[in-house]
N, C-alpha and C positions, 0 to 999 in steps of 0.2 A: 513507531509505532511499540505498543505492548504485545509481544508474541509469546507471553509466557504460557497462555492457554494451547498453543500450537506445538506439535512435535516438531523439534529442530531438524530431524533428519527428512521430514516432508518439506521445511523449508527450504533446505538444501537442495533436495529434488526439484522444486519448483524454479529455483533460482537457476539451477543447470539446464533446465528445460527451456527457461527463457533466454539463456544464452545461445542454446542449440538454434532455438527458433529465430530469434531477433539479433543475436551478436553481430552481426555485420551491417545493421543499420545504422543509420545516422542517429536516430532517435534513442536506440539501445545506448550507443557510445556516450552520448550526451546525457542520460539518466545516470550512467556509471560514474561520469566526470563529476556531476553534481553531488551524487551521494558521497564520493571521496572527500569533497572538501565540507560536509556537514560534520558538525559536532552531533555527538550522542543526543545532546539535549534539545537540539533543532530538528533531528530525526523523529525524536519522541513527540514534539510540539506539533509537526506536519501530520503524524499520525493521530493524535488528538483532533486536529482540525477534520482530517477525513472522517473520523468515527462520529463527529459531530455532524457533519452535512450527510452522512447516512443515516443517522437518527432522524434528523429533521425530515429527510425523505420518506422514512417509515411512519413517521407520525403524520405527515402530509397525505400519504395514501390511504393510511387506515381512518383519518378523520374524514376524508371525503367518500369512502365506503359507507360512514356512518350517516352521512347527510342525505 
């Protein structure tokens, strides 16, 4: 994902908070393992996909309110 608009210190805080809250769970461990094996390009592509899905949801919600 493109994190240029975010404060790097905040991202680090969020990561630490997630580790404290979920670090012992299987899902967290699996997520960390997957992230280690991803290239920067793949991570960027996944982020773009998430943003595209989010944008579509916002558009759907907005257009439903107009109907």
